[in-house]
C-alpha positions as protocol buffer text, in pm:
chain_id: "A"
residue {
  index: 1
  type: MET
  ca { x: 18423 y: 11015 z: 7857 }
}
residue {
  index: 2
  type: ALA
  ca { x: 18208 y: 10895 z: 7639 }
}
residue {
  index: 3
  type: VAL
  ca { x: 17899 y: 11104 z: 7456 }
}
residue {
  index: 4
  type: ILE
  ca { x: 17667 y: 10929 z: 7776 }
}
residue {
  index: 5
  type: PRO
  ca { x: 17812 y: 10875 z: 8107 }
}
residue {
  index: 6
  type: GLN
  ca { x: 17871 y: 10565 z: 8187 }
}
residue {
  index: 7
  type: ASN
  ca { x: 17974 y: 10684 z: 8550 }
}
residue {
  index: 8
  type: PHE
  ca { x: 17845 y: 10892 z: 8845 }
}
residue {
  index: 9
  type: GLU
  ca { x: 18183 y: 11042 z: 8805 }
}
residue {
  index: 10
  type: ASP
  ca { x: 18197 y: 11133 z: 8407 }
}
residue {
  index: 11
  type: TRP
  ca { x: 17776 y: 11218 z: 8460 }
}
residue {
  index: 12
  type: LYS
  ca { x: 17871 y: 11502 z: 8712 }
}
residue {
  index: 13
  type: PHE
  ca { x: 18141 y: 11630 z: 8474 }
}
residue {
  index: 14
  type: CYS
  ca { x: 17871 y: 11655 z: 8239 }
}
residue {
  index: 15
  type: ILE
  ca { x: 17634 y: 11838 z: 8421 }
}
residue {
  index: 16
  type: GLU
  ca { x: 17814 y: 12027 z: 8676 }
}
residue {
  index: 17
  type: GLU
  ca { x: 18164 y: 12183 z: 8443 }
}
residue {
  index: 18
  type: GLN
  ca { x: 18005 y: 12114 z: 8074 }
}
residue {
  index: 19
  type: CYS
  ca { x: 17625 y: 12157 z: 8116 }
}
residue {
  index: 20
  type: GLY
  ca { x: 17696 y: 12487 z: 8406 }
}
residue {
  index: 21
  type: ILE
  ca { x: 17403 y: 12320 z: 8596 }
}
residue {
  index: 22
  type: LEU
  ca { x: 17346 y: 12356 z: 8982 }
}
residue {
  index: 23
  type: LEU
  ca { x: 17348 y: 11975 z: 9127 }
}
residue {
  index: 24
  type: THR
  ca { x: 17145 y: 12114 z: 9435 }
}
residue {
  index: 25
  type: VAL
  ca { x: 16937 y: 11871 z: 9669 }
}
residue {
  index: 26
  type: VAL
  ca { x: 16627 y: 12070 z: 9601 }
}
residue {
  index: 27
  type: PHE
  ca { x: 16733 y: 11982 z: 9183 }
}
residue {
  index: 28
  type: ALA
  ca { x: 16829 y: 11634 z: 9278 }
}
residue {
  index: 29
  type: GLN
  ca { x: 16512 y: 11562 z: 9431 }
}
residue {
  index: 30
  type: GLN
  ca { x: 16267 y: 11705 z: 9187 }
}
residue {
  index: 31
  type: LEU
  ca { x: 16413 y: 11515 z: 8873 }
}
residue {
  index: 32
  type: LEU
  ca { x: 16421 y: 11220 z: 9118 }
}
residue {
  index: 33
  type: ALA
  ca { x: 15981 y: 11277 z: 9143 }
}
residue {
  index: 34
  type: ILE
  ca { x: 16004 y: 11343 z: 8703 }
}
residue {
  index: 35
  type: TYR
  ca { x: 16154 y: 10995 z: 8678 }
}
residue {
  index: 36
  type: ASN
  ca { x: 16035 y: 10806 z: 8980 }
}
residue {
  index: 37
  type: ASN
  ca { x: 15657 y: 10792 z: 8804 }
}
residue {
  index: 38
  type: GLU
  ca { x: 15752 y: 10596 z: 8447 }
}
residue {
  index: 39
  type: LEU
  ca { x: 15397 y: 10717 z: 8353 }
}
residue {
  index: 40
  type: LEU
  ca { x: 15473 y: 11081 z: 8341 }
}
residue {
  index: 41
  type: PRO
  ca { x: 15552 y: 11163 z: 7954 }
}
residue {
  index: 42
  type: GLU
  ca { x: 15891 y: 11315 z: 8007 }
}
residue {
  index: 43
  type: THR
  ca { x: 15981 y: 10935 z: 8187 }
}
residue {
  index: 44
  type: GLN
  ca { x: 15891 y: 10751 z: 7898 }
}
residue {
  index: 45
  type: ARG
  ca { x: 16040 y: 11104 z: 7664 }
}
residue {
  index: 46
  type: PHE
  ca { x: 16386 y: 10985 z: 7860 }
}
residue {
  index: 47
  type: ILE
  ca { x: 16359 y: 10537 z: 7904 }
}
residue {
  index: 48
  type: HIS
  ca { x: 16248 y: 10577 z: 7446 }
}
residue {
  index: 49
  type: ARG
  ca { x: 16582 y: 10806 z: 7415 }
}
residue {
  index: 50
  type: TYR
  ca { x: 16848 y: 10604 z: 7649 }
}
residue {
  index: 51
  type: GLY
  ca { x: 16655 y: 10281 z: 7751 }
}
residue {
  index: 52
  type: GLN
  ca { x: 16552 y: 10120 z: 8137 }
}
residue {
  index: 53
  type: ASP
  ca { x: 16984 y: 10057 z: 8212 }
}
residue {
  index: 54
  type: HIS
  ca { x: 17011 y: 10449 z: 8187 }
}
residue {
  index: 55
  type: LEU
  ca { x: 16739 y: 10593 z: 8351 }
}
residue {
  index: 56
  type: ARG
  ca { x: 16845 y: 10371 z: 8669 }
}
residue {
  index: 57
  type: HIS
  ca { x: 17200 y: 10453 z: 8676 }
}
residue {
  index: 58
  type: ILE
  ca { x: 17032 y: 10814 z: 8646 }
}
residue {
  index: 59
  type: LYS
  ca { x: 16768 y: 10730 z: 8936 }
}
residue {
  index: 60
  type: GLU
  ca { x: 17107 y: 10589 z: 9153 }
}
residue {
  index: 61
  type: TRP
  ca { x: 17344 y: 10934 z: 9042 }
}
residue {
  index: 62
  type: PHE
  ca { x: 16976 y: 11163 z: 9170 }
}
residue {
  index: 63
  type: ALA
  ca { x: 16969 y: 10974 z: 9476 }
}
residue {
  index: 64
  type: ARG
  ca { x: 17336 y: 10974 z: 9543 }
}
residue {
  index: 65
  type: ILE
  ca { x: 17374 y: 11394 z: 9498 }
}
residue {
  index: 66
  type: VAL
  ca { x: 17077 y: 11420 z: 9711 }
}
residue {
  index: 67
  type: GLU
  ca { x: 17270 y: 11179 z: 9982 }
}
residue {
  index: 68
  type: GLU
  ca { x: 17599 y: 11363 z: 9977 }
}
residue {
  index: 69
  type: LYS
  ca { x: 17465 y: 11696 z: 10004 }
}
residue {
  index: 70
  type: LYS
  ca { x: 17262 y: 11596 z: 10318 }
}
residue {
  index: 71
  type: VAL
  ca { x: 17546 y: 11479 z: 10444 }
}
residue {
  index: 72
  type: LYS
  ca { x: 17767 y: 11844 z: 10446 }
}
C-alpha cells in the first residue's frame, strides 16, 4: 500500500483499521463540509500538503461513505 492511499479500499482500510477511526455518515458529512470549502484554513492546508487531485479523491471517498451508509 502506498503511503498516501490511491484508491478507496486502501484509504478506507487506512482510516478504519490502521487509524481506528469509524467512518460514520456524520463524520463523513462533517469532513465534506470542510473540504468542499476551499477558503477554510484546514482545506488550504490539505491542498498545500496533498494537492488538488488528492482533495478530489478524498471528497469522492467521503461522499461514497455517505451514500453507502444511507443504503444500509
